[in-house]
Each structure stands twice: as structure tokens, then as C-alpha cells.
Wavefront OBJ file of the C-alpha trace (Angstrom):
o trace
v -16.226 -11.159 -21.058
v -18.042 -12.379 -17.976
v -21.726 -11.769 -17.340
v -22.354 -8.226 -16.042
v -24.278 -9.816 -13.174
v -20.923 -11.005 -11.800
v -19.840 -7.366 -11.328
v -21.032 -4.556 -9.069
v -20.608 -0.797 -9.049
v -18.143 0.597 -6.537
v -19.015 3.734 -4.617
v -16.550 6.480 -5.522
v -15.653 5.062 -8.943
v -17.011 7.020 -11.906
v -16.381 7.753 -15.560
v -16.987 10.776 -17.710
v -16.927 11.552 -21.414
v -14.527 14.464 -21.789
v -15.033 15.041 -25.506
v -16.303 13.472 -28.748
v -14.782 14.705 -32.027
v -15.701 14.057 -35.652
v -12.393 13.299 -37.423
v -12.999 12.741 -41.156
v -9.246 12.687 -41.856
v -8.908 9.296 -40.097
v -9.117 6.060 -42.079
v -12.546 4.427 -42.162
v -14.116 1.626 -44.199
v -16.399 2.581 -47.094
v -19.509 1.160 -45.366
v -18.799 3.180 -42.160
v -17.097 6.332 -43.447
v -17.445 8.573 -40.373
v -14.721 8.265 -37.689
v -15.191 9.796 -34.244
v -12.585 10.051 -31.502
v -13.838 10.007 -27.922
v -12.003 10.936 -24.727
v -12.862 9.128 -21.470
v -11.697 9.634 -17.877
v -12.123 7.121 -15.067
v -12.043 8.747 -11.630
v -11.289 6.677 -8.532
v -12.495 8.442 -5.375
v -12.842 5.121 -3.549
v -10.411 3.758 -0.969
v -9.361 0.848 -3.213
v -6.913 0.442 -6.073
v -8.724 -0.561 -9.264
v -7.390 -2.545 -12.215
v -9.340 -2.132 -15.482
v -9.592 -5.565 -17.087
v -12.120 -5.169 -19.905
v -14.628 -3.090 -21.798
v -17.923 -3.347 -23.618
v -19.371 -0.825 -26.046
v -22.801 -0.936 -27.686
v -23.155 1.413 -30.666
v -26.689 1.876 -32.047
v -26.938 3.621 -35.420
v -30.107 5.517 -36.340
v -31.687 6.335 -39.689
v -31.154 5.012 -43.175
v -32.006 1.500 -44.315
v -30.932 -0.207 -41.099
v -32.359 1.909 -38.257
v -31.276 0.506 -34.912
v -28.240 -1.401 -36.247
v -26.195 -2.519 -33.233
v -22.454 -3.012 -33.066
v -21.082 -4.603 -29.886
v -17.380 -4.274 -29.133
v -15.899 -6.242 -26.217
v -12.327 -6.844 -25.250
v -9.611 -7.138 -22.670
v -8.303 -3.998 -21.004
v -8.604 -0.583 -22.582
v -6.415 0.784 -25.406
v -4.057 -2.177 -24.987
v -3.568 -1.570 -21.269
v -4.816 -2.860 -17.917
v -4.404 0.373 -15.965
v -4.143 0.470 -12.181
v -5.982 3.446 -10.712
v -5.026 4.194 -7.126
v -7.379 5.932 -4.677
v -7.915 9.628 -5.489
v -6.359 9.194 -8.924
v -7.737 8.968 -12.456
v -6.965 7.422 -15.821
v -7.761 9.122 -19.134
v -7.608 7.701 -22.631
v -8.988 8.154 -26.115
v -10.069 5.785 -28.811
v -12.467 5.842 -31.751
v -15.512 4.351 -33.438
v -16.532 4.488 -37.101
v -20.181 4.823 -38.094
v -22.361 5.109 -41.191
v -24.920 7.477 -39.638
v -25.906 9.123 -36.352
v -25.281 6.781 -33.420
v -25.760 6.571 -29.673
v -23.074 4.851 -27.625
v -23.282 2.998 -24.296
v -20.122 1.818 -22.608
v -18.997 -0.108 -19.548
v -15.532 -0.768 -18.183
v -14.884 -3.857 -16.055
v -12.238 -4.369 -13.425
v -11.309 -5.630 -10.025
v -10.246 -4.092 -6.751
v -7.037 -4.900 -4.920
v -9.231 -7.084 -2.665
v -10.517 -9.124 -5.622
v -14.025 -7.592 -5.897
v -15.219 -7.576 -9.516
v -16.427 -4.084 -10.354
v -17.865 -2.163 -13.282
v -18.144 1.497 -14.118
v -20.722 2.742 -16.608
v -19.603 5.391 -19.044
v -22.244 8.083 -19.648
v -24.068 7.578 -22.944
v -22.982 9.840 -25.788
v -24.008 10.597 -29.357
v -21.942 10.700 -32.522
v -23.608 12.984 -35.059
v -22.144 13.573 -38.511
v -22.095 17.335 -39.175
v -24.418 18.574 -41.891
v -22.756 19.693 -45.117
v -22.305 23.449 -45.309
v -21.962 23.957 -41.543
v -18.225 24.538 -41.818
v -17.730 21.416 -39.745
v -17.642 18.810 -42.480
v -14.631 17.726 -44.487
v -12.057 18.766 -41.885
v -11.354 17.778 -38.310
v -13.204 19.896 -35.768
v -13.887 20.197 -32.061
l 1 2 3 4 5 6 7 8 9 10 11 12 13 14 15 16 17 18 19 20 21 22 23 24 25 26 27 28 29 30 31 32 33 34 35 36 37 38 39 40 41 42 43 44 45 46 47 48 49 50 51 52 53 54 55 56 57 58 59 60 61 62 63 64 65 66 67 68 69 70 71 72 73 74 75 76 77 78 79 80 81 82 83 84 85 86 87 88 89 90 91 92 93 94 95 96 97 98 99 100 101 102 103 104 105 106 107 108 109 110 111 112 113 114 115 116 117 118 119 120 121 122 123 124 125 126 127 128 129 130 131 132 133 134 135 136 137 138 139 140 141 142 143
């Protein structure tokens, strides 16, 4: 992934976190047993067509023996795609992270306009919090 300094924000391009769900029924490794599914929308209210070319996530886990443990995930496209988002359109997707304990998440999507301008859109920060036992929200999928 290129340096973020090579990219600029584009007026009219935004992202939102539509939902974050704890999904204990999904597979997860023993050392990070808590899977969360998140739903993201990218909204293009600019006058340019946008192609999403990459992503970067920074997941910071809190508490336990390794407070502040960072996991950085970078890659091409988003969910195996390089979506084109035309003016006044949007693109929505979902994916997941697995964690060992409460975590805050920062995300950025990278792309380019039809005119070749390298752009980025910051995804609002969100938290993944494992439900406390006995709340009725542990041990089964919930919204």
C-alpha cells in the first residue's frame, strides 16, 4: 500500500459504519476467539466516479496481558473487489475481524477517481466489545 501522504480526501466522498455484530458462531482461532461482523457503506456524493483500490485497518485491543496490542490489516480492494462508485451512488459491504478482548478499530479505504486523483476515505472509528456473560447476548449471535 502506498504512503497515505500520496492520497487526499475528496469532498463528497464519505463512509459510515452501518452495524457491528458479535457473531460467536463464526470460526475463530483459539487465541482470538471473538468474531465480529461489521457493515460499511461508502457514499459518493462527488461529481467523480471512484474506484476502491485498497484498504487499511488498525485494530487496537485493550485489557489483559497485552493492553494496546495492534493488528494492522492492509490489502488490495475490499472483499475481493475493486468497486466502481459512480456519482450519487454508494457501495456497501460486510466483513469481519476476530479479537481476544475489547478493541477499537480505525479504517481507511484507498482509491482513485476517473481523472486519476488518488483519494482516501476514512471510516469512522468503531468499538468491538465482547458481551458480558449473563447479559443474554453471549453464546449466540445477536444484533
